[in-house]
N, C-alpha and C positions, 0 to 999 in steps of 0.2 A: 517454515524453513526445511531444509533437507534433513532427514532423520539422522544421517551420519554425523551431524553436528553434536549429537548426544554421545558419540563414541568415546571410549577412553583412549583410543588410538589417535595420537596427534597427527599422523599422516592422513587419516581419514578426514579429520577436521580441516586440515590444510587443503585437501582436495576439494572439500565443499566450499571453502572460501575462495578458491581460485587465486587470482592475482591479488586479492586482499588478505591472503594468509599472513598471519603474524601481526595484523593491525588491530585485532580484537580477540577477546576471549568469549566464546558463546556461553550464555546463561539460558540453556534450553534443556529442560528436564523431560524425562519420560512421562508421557501423558499430555504433553503440551503441543505435540504435533497435530496438524490439522485433522487427520483422520480420527484421532482420539477425541478431539473437541467436538467434531460432528457427531460422533457416536454418543457422547455425553448428552447431546440434545435429541437423541433418538433418530438421528439421520444416518443412513447407510451411505458412506462415501462412494460406494460403487454405483449408487443410484442418483447421484447429483446430476442435474441436467446441464447446468451452465457453470463454467469456471471463468471468472473475470479477473484478469491480471491488470493491475494499474500500470505495471511496467515489468521489465525482465531482470531486475536485480535479485540476488539470491534470497533476500529476506522477504520478497514478495511473490516469488514463483518457485521457491525451493521445495514446496510441498505439492507441486502439481502431479507428481507421480502417484500420490495417494488418492487422487480423484481421477481415475483412468478413463472413465466412460463419459465424462462431461464434454460439452462443446466449449472450446476455449474462445473467449471473446476478448479481442485485443485490437488496439489501433494498428492499422496497416503499416504505418511508418515505423512503429516500434518493432513489429515482426520483421520487417525488411531489414532494419538495422541489426537485428539479432542474427542475420544470415551473412553479414559482411565482415570478413575477418578483421579489417581495420577498426570497424565500429565495435565489434565484440571486444577487442582489446581496449579501446578507448573508454568504453562504458563498463568495463569489468564484468562482462557477462559470461555465463557458463552454459553453453547450449544443451548439455545433457540434462539440465534442470528444467528446460522448457520445450525442447524440440523432441517430443515424446510420441508423436503420431496422433495427438488429439484431433478430432474433427474441429475445424477452426472457422470462426466468423471474424474476418478482418474488417474493421469499420474505419471510416474516414471522417473524423470529426464527431459532432454530436450525434448520439444514437439513442432512440427510445426502444429499449430492448423488447418490450412486450406490446408496444403500440398503445398503451393506456396511461403513460406518464408515471407508472409506478416505479420504474427503474430507468433512470436517465444517465447515460454515460457522457461525460464532458471532456473534451480535449484540454489538457492542462500541460502542454509541452513546456520544456525548459530544464527539468531535472534530467530527463532522457529524451531522445528524439520523438517518442510517441507516448509520453506519459498521459494517463487519463485518471479522472476522479469519477465518483459515482454518487448521484443523488437518489435517495430512496424515499418514497412517499409512504409514511406510516400513518395509522389511523389518528394519531395525536400530533402529527406534524411532519415536516420534511427534515431529513438528516443527510448531510453531505459527508461522505468518506473522502477526505482530501488526498489520502495516501501521501506521497512525497511532494505534492504541489505546495504543501506547507507542513513543516515538521512540528512546530511548537507555537503556543499562544504568543509568547514574547515577540517572535519574529513577525507575526501577522499584525499585532498591535503597533509595533514599532517600525514596520515596513523594512525589516532587516533581513537581507538575503543570507542563506547559509554560506558556509565556507566555499570559496570558489572551486575547490576540488570536486564538489558534487553538484555544481551548476553548469549545465551545458549551454543554456541560453539565458543570460541574466534578464534581458528585456522581457522575455516570455514569462519568467517567474514573477517579475514585478506585476505584469498584467494579471497573472493568476491571483496574486494577493489582492489586487483591486477587485477582481470578480468575486473572490471568496468573501471579501468584506461586504460587497453589495448583496450577495446571497444572505449573509448573516443579518444585515440591516432589514432585509425583507422577511425575516423570520425563520430562515433555514438554520438548523443547528449543525455545527461543524464538529466532526471527529477528526482531529489532526493526526498526521502520520506517525510521529515519534515523540509525543508529548507525555512524559512519564507522570507529570503532575495531573493532567487530565485523566489519564488511565487509572490512577489511584482512586479518583473520584467516581469513575464510571464502573469500576469492577472491584468488588469486595471479596471475590473468591476465585476458585479455579475456572468457573464458567458461570456466566450470568447473561440474561437477556438484556439488551440495551434498548431503551425507548428514547424517543425524542425528548420526553419530559426529563429523563435522567441526564441527557446531554445538557439541557437548559440548566438543570440544577448544578451540574459540574461547572458550567460557565459562571454562574452566580457565586459559587464558592471559591473559584480560582482567584488568585491575587497576583496578576502579572506584574513583574518588576521592570519590564520593558528594557532590560539590559541585553546587550548582544550576547547570544549564545551560539557557539560554533557547532556546526552539524557533526554528528557522528560520521566517521569515514564510510560506514556501510549503509548509511541512510539512503 
């Protein structure tokens, strides 16, 4: 997210939230921004080659400025929506968080980033016009970063869509749920976009490497209650 969300100045926080100001209080401490997390892994954010945005909401692209030299990889329809004033307003986007002059690779649909199947970008439209998820092939199995194609386990298990205020195309989101369930049945481990229970099981400290085995363990430990849970307004 944008580093100004750590500011003690409410005006700076409101600017970072844009049209969503006042609907949430950030819990975003110093050292949690993307540049610091990369540095904790020994990665220089100035030397990152690719920056993949699932979509252009502030909690998914607000840290783009911290990775200035990467090539931005995004669905073409998402980028185009981010340049149309009406869609910017409708989708609560903040152009200064993403329109930063990065070299850009605009893709249309499924895309094998390196041509070897190791990183596969999948269109999961519905939450926004050009939302995408990412499947990563690890030595011990495949992991899918769903981003906001699915927020929480209860939603996927119960086929419960988020609050309508954060769903642009309900039919597309339902299709996403079906596809994600199929991936999971075939052995892909899912990391869901905003599932606090899963994250507690995946991450026991300020920074930790996540393996597909750990995702599987979190799935086995989780006890979904299948009740409807409304989405956070900023999801």
